[in-house]
N, C-alpha and C positions, 0 to 999 in steps of 0.2 A: 503494499500500499504505500509507505513512504520509501523514496530512494535515500540511499546512504548519502547522498550529497545535499538531502534537504536539511535544512537549518531550523524551520518550523517544528514546533512540537504539538502533538494532537492536544484537544481541549482538557483539561483536567475533570470538567464537570461540562456536560453539554447543556447548552441553554434551554434545550427543549425538557431536560429533566429538573432543573432548576423552575422553569415555567410551571411544570405539573406540580412539584413539590410546593411551590409558593402558593398555586391555587388551593390546593386540598388543604393548608393551614389558613389561609386567607377566608375561606369560605364559611366555615362555622362562626365565626368572629363578625363579617358582615351580614349573616343571618341573623344573629342576635341582635345586632344593632337595629336592623331594618325590622324586624319583627318588635321590637320593643318600641321604636320610634319610627311608624310607617311614614311619617312626613320626610324622612330622610331619604327615600328612596330615590327620588330624582336628584337630591344632592350627591349622593353615592355614584349615581350614573355619569353625573357631568365631571365629577372628581376622578373617576376612573378614566373617562376619555381623555381628559386634560393629561393625566399621568402617563397613559399610553402614547400620545402625541409627544410629550416632552421626554419619553424614555427613547423612542426612535430619533428623535432629534439628537439628544446625547450620544446615542450608540453611532451617530455619524462621525463624530468627533473622536471616537474612543482610539487609542493607539496602542492598548494592550489587552490581552486575553481577559483578565481580570476586570477591566472595565466593560467589556462586552458582556460577560456574565452578570455583571452588576445591573447594567442598563437593559440589555435584552432578555435577560433570562428573571432577574429579581422585579425590577421595576416594572416591565411590562406584565409580568404575571400578578403582580399587586393591582395595577391598573384594570387589567382583564377580569380580575376577581371582583373589583369594585363594580365594573361594568355588567358583567353577568349575573351576579348573585341576586341583586334586586329584581331583575326579571323573572328568576324562579320562583321568589316568594309570593 
């Protein structure tokens, strides 16, 4: 898969796995908040969409793998959880 002359290293933790882990941790918290305060459903969706856009913008300026994992993996997953969870409740 990698040639011997390649200097790049494989990702230590893929962004899709951090996305899934973060959404699974995020969902119960968002569900509890939205069930307790139903008026925050729209705010959570708008906040999540803003976080999604911010994470994609920040990831375009990333220079290291850790920055990509933080922006595309963690920030994007939190934003996605905030958008998705209120629609399920």
